Structures are given as structure tokens and as C-alpha cells.
N, C-alpha and C positions, 0 to 999 in steps of 0.2 A: 635318541640314542640319546643319554647325557652320562658327560666325561666330566669329571673331578679334575683339576689342572690345576695343580699348586704356585702358588704366585711365585715372579719373577722377582730377583734381589738383584738390582747393578751392582756389580764387585768390578775392581778393576783389575787389570793386565797382573799388575803384581799380585793382586788376589790366586788369578788361577793360576799365576806359578805357584805358589805358596802350598796352593793345598794342593794339586798335586806332586810336586815336595815332600808335602806331610800324610798324602796318600802312600807312599813306596814304600815306608815302612813297615808299614801292618801288610800290605800284600804280601811283599817280602819272605815275610813272618807268616804268613797264610797261605802262601805258594809251596805245593811240593816240588824240590827240588825236580829237576828233573836233565837224563842225557844230553850233552847238545853234540851233534852231529858233527864233524869235522870241517864239514861243506854244504851247502845247499843247491842242489841240482835245478834250475829251471822250472819252474813247473811248463807241463806241454798246454798251449792258451786255446779254447775254440770262443770264437773263431778267431783264424791264424791273423796276424796283424801284419801291415803290409808290408815293417823292418822292425827284426828283431836283434839289438846285438849285445850278446855275455860280456858283461863288466866281470874278469877273472881278480877277484880280491876284494869285489867291493862289496859286499855281504851288510845286507842292514834291518838291525832284529828294533821290534817296536819294547817299549820298552815304561816302564808303572810310569814315569815322568815324558812319556812324548806328548806333543801339543802336536796339536792341526790348526794352520796358520792359511787364510780365506785372501785371495787377491780382486776383488770385483769390483766394478765398475760402476757409479751409484745407480743405474737401472739395472743391472747383472745382481746385484749385491746378493738382493732376498733369495735368489735363485742360485745361487751357488752355494747359501747359506744351506739351503735345504738339500742340496747336496750333499756336503761336512755333515749334519747333521742330519743322514741317512748312513752315511758308512760308519759313525763314532757310535749310532744307536746299536750296530749288529756289534760292533769291538769291542763297546764295553759289557755287554752279555755276552762275549765270548771269554772275554781278558780278565775283565774287573778295574781294568785299567779306567784310572779318570778322563783324562784324553779331553783335555779342557778345546775346547773352538774361537779360535783371537783372529781378529783383521790386523794382523800382526809376523807378517809370514821370517821377519827375518831370528822368532828366538821361535820359531818351529824346525819341528824336526819333518814332518809330515805339510807342504807348499801344498797348496790345490788352488791358480789361479783360468781368470777366460782370461786376460788380459794379452792372450798372446796370437800372430798375428792372423790376418781374414782367412791366410792362406791354407787354416788350416781345416778352413769348410764348418760348415755347421753340427758336423759328427767327428769327425778329425780330433785328436788329441797328441801329446807327446808325453812320454812318458819315464823316471827316471829312477832309479835305484842305485843308490851307492853310500860309501859308508856313513856320509854326511845324513842319510836319510831317505824322502819320496819326496818326489814334485810330478804333479798331475799340471798340465797346461795344457791350454783349448782358448778356441774362440766365445765360445757359450757357453751357459748353463751345460744345454744337451751336450757337448764335445766334452761336459767336466766331467758329465754322467758315466757316458759312454769310458772314461779312462778312468774311469773309481771301479767302474765295474770287472776293466782286469783286475785292476790292484787285489779287488776280493779274489781272480783269482790267482795272484802271484804268491797270495797268501797259505799257511797251511789251511786244508780242508775244517779244520774244527774251530777256524776262527765266523764259520759259519753258525755254529751254535745254536740253539737259543738258550745255554744253559753254562753256564763257568768251564771250560776245561784251562789246561795247563798247558802253560809254554813251552819249550823256547817260543818266540815267536819272526821266526829268522824268514827275510827273503834275500834275493839271491842279486846281487847285480843285473842290471838289463838296462838298457839304449832302446825303446820302444817311440818309431811313429808311426799313425795311424788313423785310416779311413774307409770309411767302403765303399764297398765300387756299386751298386745299386741303391739309389735311394732309400726306396718302396722292401721292408722287410718284415712280414709278416707271419702272424697267424693266422685260422679261423677258429670259433668253438661254436660249435652248433650247439644253442640251447633252447632248441623246441623240440626237437626227439625224443630228447629227459631235458628237464627242466635242470639249470644248477643254480646255488644260492649266489648271492653277493660272497659270503665268504670263499665257495668256493673258488670263483670267478677268480679272486685275492688271488689265489692260493695257487692259480693258472698264471696269472701277471705276474707272478710273486718270477716264479720258474723261468717262463718264457724271457726275460727282462733280461734275464741272467747272459744271456747270446745273444743281447742286440741290436733284438728287432724292435719295429718303430709302428708296428703297426698290428691293431686285433681289431679282428673282425668280429662280429656278431650276427650268429646265424638268429636270428629273434623273433622269425615267422612264418611258421610252413604247414601242411599240411595237421597235422599231430597237437601243435599249439604254438599260439598267441602271447608272445613275453614282455612285451613291454605297452605298459600305461597309454592310452589315446584318451581325453576326455570326451572329445565328440563320439566318438560314438566306447563307451565300457564294456559294452558287453565281448568287445574284443578278446578283453584280458577277462572280465570274472564269468563270461561263457565258455568259451575259446584257448583260454585259457587255464581250464583248468581240469585237462590231464593231459599223457605222455601216453610214448610208448607200450605197451601193455598192458595200456586200462588204472595204472596207476596216477595219484593223482598228482597236475601236473605242477602251474607256480607262473607267477610272473614282480615283474622289478616294477615297484609305482615310481614315479617321476623322484623321489629322494634318493631312491634303489638307485635308481638307474643315476641320477648325479653321482652318486658314491664311489659307480666303479670308473665312471669319466674320472672322476679325479683319480682315483688312485694310479689308471694306469697313467695319467695326465705326470701324476710326479716321478712317475719312470720313464717319461719322456716314450710313454707310446701313445697314440694317438688312435680312440675309437673310430671306427667305422657302422655304424648301423646297415644289417641289411631286413628292407621288407624285400621278399621275394613275388616275384609276380609275374607276368599271371595267370601260372601253375603254382605249384605248394599253396593252394589258399584255399585248403577247407576247412581250416579254422575260422577264416573271415567268413566263410560263404556260410557255414553252419550257423555261426552267429549271427548276422541281417540275412535274412531270405533275401530280402531286396534287390541284393548282391545279384543272385544266383538269376537266366535267365529266364527260366520257367517260374521267379518268382519263392520255391518252392527252397527249404533249408535242410542239406544234408545231414544226417546225424553226424556226430565229431567220430571222428577216423585216429585209432589206436594201432593199426598197422605201421606197413613198412612200405611198403608199393609208391611207387615215383607216378604221375603222366597225368592223373584223372580226374584234375581238378583245374576249376581253369575261371577268372573272374569275366565276363559280360560285357565284353568289347566296344559292342551295341548298344548300352547301354549307357545315360548322365550322367544315370550316380554314380559306376565305377566312375570317375574323373573325377568325381564331389568327394567320392571316398577317399580315390588315392591326396588327392589334395590336403582337407584333412591329417589324410598320417602322414605324409612329406613332410608336411608343418610342421606338425607336435614332433614328429620324431625327428626331425630336422633339428630342432630347437633347444634336445637333449642332448645335440652328438656337437661341439664347437667345430671340430675340423672340418675339413671342406672337402670331402668326398663324403658320396651315400650312395649304398650298392642297393641295388632295385632289382636282382635276379635277376630273372631272364628267362630259363636253364628248360628246360626238359619240359617244356610246355603242350607235351601231347595230345591234348587236346581244345587245344586252342587252334584253330583254323590258320590253317599259317597263314593264307590272306587279313588274318583279323592282327596275327599275331606282326605281320610290318606295319599295322597303323597301331596295336597299340602301344610297341615301346618307345615311337617317338612321342607320344601323346603322354606316355606316362615318363618322359624323360626329359618331356618343355615343362613340369611340375618341378624338377626335384631340381632344374636349371634358376626357378622360379625362387628357390630358397635358397639360391648364390653358389648352391655347390656342386662340385664337378659331377660328372656322374660315373658310375662302376655297374659293369656289368657281365656275369658267367660270360663266356663268348659265344652265346649264341646271339647278341646283341647288334654284332658286327654284321650279321642279315641287314639292315636299317643304318639310313644318315644316321651318326651318332652328333651329339654339338662336341665344340672346341673343348679343349680338354681333358676327356672321357679317358675309360679308365677299362679297357676288354682286359676279365680272368681268364684265361686257357684252362680245360683241363681234362683237355683230353688225354687219348690213353699211344700215343704218334702214330695214331691214324690222320687221312690223310686230311676228312675235311675237315676235325680240330683244328688243321694246322694250315689247313685255307682260311678259315674262318680268319686265325690268329693275325695269317698276310693283307685280309681286310682288312681289320679291322689296324694294324698301320697305317695301308694305306692311305686313310681315314685320317691321320695326323693323332689315329688313340694311342696313349700305353697301352702296353700289355702285360698281366703278371703272371708268371709261371707257372701253372698248381697243377702240373702233371698229373694226373690219378693211380698214372702208374708207379711213379714214387714218389710226389709230394701226398696225397694223400695220409692221415697217419693213423687212418682207421680200419686201411684191410693187412689184411693176416703177415707179419713176419714170414710164416709157413704153414702150414695144413694140420697143426699140431698146436696152430696157436687160440684159446679157450674162447677168447674174446673178436669183435672186426666183423671186417664182410670180403669176397676174392671179386667183386665183379670185373676187377682194375688189373686183376692179377693179387702174384703172392709177393709181398714187398720188404723182403730182409736190408737189412740194417745197410749192408752195403751197396743195395738195389738204388734205396731212397736217400743215398750223398754221391753215386757214380752220374752223375751227368752235367751238362757246361750250359745255365742259361744263355750262354750267348752261340753256340752250336745245336742245338735242340730244337728249333726247327728251321729248317732250311729257307732260306730265302728271306726272313722273317732279323733287318738289318739290329743292331747291338741297339744303336740310337732308340727304339723303337719301345723298349721291353726298360719298364716301369723299373721291374723286381720279381722275387719269387713271396708265396703265402704256402705254407704248410699249414690245410684245411684238418680238421677232426670232425668227422661224420660221429653223431650215437645213437644210433641206431638200438647198438648192444651195449653201449657203454650209460651203463643206469650210477655211479658211482665217482668220487676221483680217484677212485683206487686204480680203478679199470682205464680211466682218461690220463692216466700217469704214463701206467704202463704199455699204453700205447703208441704215445708219442714222445716217452724218452725210453730207446736212445734217441732216436731216428730224429728229432727237431734240432738242437743242434746243428746234426749234417745242416739240413736244410738253412740253418739260420747261418753258417759261415760262405754255404754257394750264395748269400746276399751281400754278407759283407766281404770277402777275402778276395783276393786278387788271385783271375784265369790261376795262374803262372804257379800257385798256393792248391790249386784242388790234387790229391794226389790219394787214394784209400788207404796205401799201403802207412802213408806218414802218419796221414788224421785216424786211422782205428789204433793206432800206439800211443795218441793225443785220446784219443777217446775215453782210451782205459782208464785216462790219470785221473777221468772226471766220475766214476764206480763212491771215491772213496769221498767226494762232494758232496754227489748224492744222498750213500749214506747218512750221513750228518744232517741232510736238511726232511729224511725221511720223505726222503724219493718212490714212486713202487715201480724201480723202471725193470724193462726185461733186460736181464743177464744174456745178452747176446753171445750164444757158444763161440763164435769165431771172433771176440775182441778179448785181450788177454786184462781183465779187469783188475786193476790195482787201488 
């Protein structure tokens, strides 16, 4: 893709101030007058901050002459500047105000800083709105991004519009101190059953980043399709990625396209976790290369939705040559420190073979200097230090025992209970998309659980966090994806970020209702659950 970039001119701080002031009369003349309310209620935030105090009589209004000031160390200046640029780019679209960004906070009414105390941690921040303006203070650019995400929710919903809107742009006076409960807060997107383009993945990234998630788990290979380029095994994509569920054309990401997804996610402080599911869920690979099959015969491509019928040949040396190549090339494309090797529903792999396979596959992951992540079944085997087991049970005793086994080995557990956090489960019996094998999952059920107490006798210290997966057997376009993810995904995000004392369904559903107007502005095709008072 070729992008035309306008050359930048060097201008002085005085020049920026003059430009902002000169722009004011034009904007004032062309912006229709709007009636201003007597007071601005503080928006109800999701996730709920650790602490928030209303400041009576301390309203602030964004003005045509507002200036954004950035304070950061030389090491962090570029990243902090990028956070400011993302904020102002959106606000310029909605307000048409110039909003210059300057390295001089003294002249600014919106002040962004990464010079906060280290006690704020990597993602914590402090935010204050008063008559003097807005300040967001963090110890890192990531924390600054989280604070700016909150600032966006404090603004009127129309501030997220893609086109110019009329003001006023008032914010209620407030003081917030905030940091996450868990370090892992993820969303998983299955691009194997149905393929989603780079642009569609970016759209999903934009939406999930609004709720302070920090991991994007991409399910890149399954029976129905292989979606990531591997140069040493090219037929994985050219043949194995050619179809999807239903037999329609599939697709795959070139290395350049996947790099663009990784970059785009990183700009929103989401780390991409690639998953290559093994030893089951491998029909696309087996169909692409006959030599990977125990009998040397390649099966046909599969476009159905059954599971558990495929398996790599555990006893063949070429299996591990294949995995070594694949894990190396995929790991090189994903700079995060975690690699997901799958491990679930290996019903066609003899159990003794499974116990042999997982440690050998895990060793190939650690060879790439990555931490091993896998579905809960991998806890049946010895796990390398730093491993993560992903719980996907439905309150069944077997799944809970596997989670405890993982914890007993020193592994961390990410909680994705299918009967609560799987976003592809139907809301009710009349939901037009999705599945119901884990039960019907209403908005309330998706929210009403505590990660600390979900699995008896699993210490909270063993819990890395939460993840909301969305499987796409029945979801073949972005509208359907959004319909199933929203409004449930923000609830799972709150479970991962907010303190346990904040988790209350009655209060949460009132806050959730306030998100509807923002989703309307963003053209999100969300499910208007009747139990929510959408405002």
C-alpha cells in the first residue's frame, strides 16, 4: 500500500498558539449554537475505575483554542507523543478544533504525562478534570494510553464520531486513580473457521481496546483453514487456507499483512498471541502435506464444524520438523513473549501419544524464547516454567481439576469459562447466530462471576487473568461478530480490570446502558439486550 504523506513544517510554539487562536473565529462562526445543560453528569465508566470522586462545580469544556501538552522522558517521548496524536486525531475529526500537541504542559489545558510515580505500575494512571482542564498522569506510555481511554469515555459519545459534530464538549469534574486487577485481559478471535481480513481485524482491535484489554489471541490454524504464511511449508496457506466453513473461499495473511495487524494492535497496547492448534484441529495442515499423516495419505479439505477427528502423527519425526519450522516462523512474526500451541479436543490422538506430544511441542516453543500457552488439557503433562493454561470449562469437575493441576505446577491460569466468557454462545434460544453447547449465555450470566472464586481451591495468585474467546463457525461477517461480542465483551473486560468489590450486576447494567449511544456513534451492530436500559 502506498500512502501519500504531507511534508512536515517546523513551527514554533508561538506559531501553534497563533494558529489555534486564528482558527477560533471561523469555527465559532460555522458551528451552530447549541443549548448548554446546567450541569454535566459524570459518565458511567467501563471498566469501573479503582477509585473515582466527583468534583462538584469543576466542569471543563474543550474549546477551539485548547492545546494538548505532553511531558515524558526522552526514552518515552515518542510513545507518549503517539498516544497524544491518536487522541487528537479522533477529536479533530469530531470537533474540527485544531488541538495542537506541544511539549510544553504549562500552556496546555489538556496535560498528558508519563512522569508519574512508579507505584502506578505499568498500566495505572491518575486522571483529573477541573475548571483548569484535564490531566492524565501515568508512569509509562501504556498507562497513559489506559488513562486516555478513560478520557474518551468521559467525553460525549459523539466525540468518537468519524465526522464533524456540534458541541458543546463538556466533561464533568472528576478525580480518578486506577490500575488493573489482573495483568492478562484478553480477547480471542477465531479467523480459521471463517477468515477475517486485515481491515476487519483492525476494526475488532479498535473496539476491544476501548475497554482496556491488553491481549489479542488469534486462532490461526484449525481443521477448516490455515491463515498465516509459513515460507518453509507454503501449501499451508495456498491450499490449506483456500476454504472456510461452508466451502466458501477462505484466505490467509501474508507476513506483511500479519505484521500490520501486530503493529496496529501494539499501537493500542494489545499484544498479539498467535495460536497454532496441535495435535488435534490440524486437518488443514494434514490436507496440505500427505507426509504429516500416519498413513501418508492426505485427507480432503474440511469445511464442516465437527471437532476432534484430526491428529498429527505423534510418532513421525517429520511432525517435529514441521512444528519446529512453523513455530519458528510464526514466533518471528509475533514479538510478544507468549505462543499458544492449542492442545484441546485431541480426541483422535491416543492419550499416551498426547502425553508424549505436548512436552515435545512445548520444548519447540521455548526454543523460540517464548512462554508456552495452551488450553487446559496441557496441564496433564509437565509444563515448562512460565507456562499458561487456558481454562475453558463449564463448571465441570474435570476442567476445574486441570486448572488446579496447572496451578500446582507453577503455571498461571487464564479463565475463559465457556458457559460465561465464550462470546459465540447464544444469548437466548432465539439468537440467530452462535452455538449453545455450553448453554445460553445472557449478558448477566457473562458478567456475574468472580475470577477469584470460579474454580474452588485455585489460589488467586495462580490466576493470570481472563479472556473472552469468540469462535466463528456461524459468524461469517463483521456484523455478526459484533452482534455476539457486544454487549458481553465489556463485562468480561471489567472482570479483568476492576477490583472484586466493584463487581455488581445491578450497578453494572446501568453503566452498560450508557455505552449504547457510543456504540451507535461507532456503528457497532450490538445486541440490544432487553434487560438493559439503553440510553
